[in-house]
C-alpha positions in Angstrom: -48.5 -11.2 24.5 -46.7 -9.7 21.5 -43.9 -7.1 21.5 -44.7 -3.6 20.2 -43.1 -2.7 16.9 -41.3 0.2 18.5 -39.5 -2.1 20.9 -38.2 -4.6 18.3 -34.7 -4.3 17.1 -34.5 -4.4 13.3 -30.9 -5.5 13.1 -30.9 -7.9 16.0 -27.5 -9.7 16.2 -25.9 -7.8 13.3 -24.6 -5.0 15.6 -21.5 -5.8 17.7 -21.9 -6.0 21.4 -19.7 -4.4 24.1 -20.0 -7.2 26.6 -19.3 -10.9 26.1 -21.1 -13.7 28.0 -18.9 -15.8 30.4 -18.8 -18.7 27.9 -17.6 -16.4 25.1 -15.0 -14.9 27.4 -13.8 -18.4 28.4 -13.5 -19.4 24.7 -11.5 -16.3 23.8 -9.2 -16.6 26.8 -8.6 -20.3 26.0 -7.7 -19.4 22.4 -5.2 -16.8 23.8 -3.9 -19.4 26.3 -4.8 -17.1 29.3 -7.2 -19.7 30.8 -7.0 -23.4 31.3 -9.8 -25.9 31.7 -9.2 -26.5 35.5 -9.1 -22.8 36.4 -11.9 -21.0 38.2 -14.5 -19.3 36.0 -14.8 -16.5 38.5 -12.6 -13.4 38.5 -11.8 -13.6 34.8 -9.5 -11.0 33.2 -11.0 -8.5 30.9 -11.3 -9.4 27.2 -11.1 -6.9 24.4 -14.0 -6.9 22.0 -13.0 -6.3 18.3 -15.4 -4.1 16.6 -16.0 -4.6 12.9 -16.2 -1.4 10.9 -17.3 -1.0 7.3 -15.2 1.0 5.0 -17.7 3.0 3.0 -15.3 5.6 1.5 -13.9 3.2 -1.1 -17.5 2.4 -2.2 -18.3 6.1 -2.6 -15.1 6.6 -4.7 -16.1 3.7 -6.9 -19.6 5.2 -7.4 -18.1 8.5 -8.3 -15.7 6.9 -10.9 -18.7 4.9 -12.4 -20.7 8.2 -12.8 -17.6 9.9 -14.3 -17.2 7.0 -16.8 -20.9 7.2 -17.8 -20.7 11.0 -18.2 -17.6 10.6 -20.4 -19.2 8.1 -22.6 -22.4 10.2 -22.9 -20.3 13.2 -24.2 -18.8 11.1 -27.1 
C-alpha cells in the first residue's frame, strides 16, 4: 500500500526535531562527559537540542544592494 501525497513530508529530515532518541542522547551526554559507558541508560538527564536558524536578513540586504547597483548603472 502506498502513502497518500498529503501525508508525505516534503522536507523529511531537514527540519530539526525536538526529541532525541536514546542513542543520540547517550552520544551527546558522553561528549559532555555527563554519562559513562558503565552507567545505566535509564533515567537519563535532559539534553538541550540546538536549533539551527537561517539568517535571511543579510540575504535580503544583499539583494537590495544588488538592485540598487543595477539601477545606478542603468541611470548612467
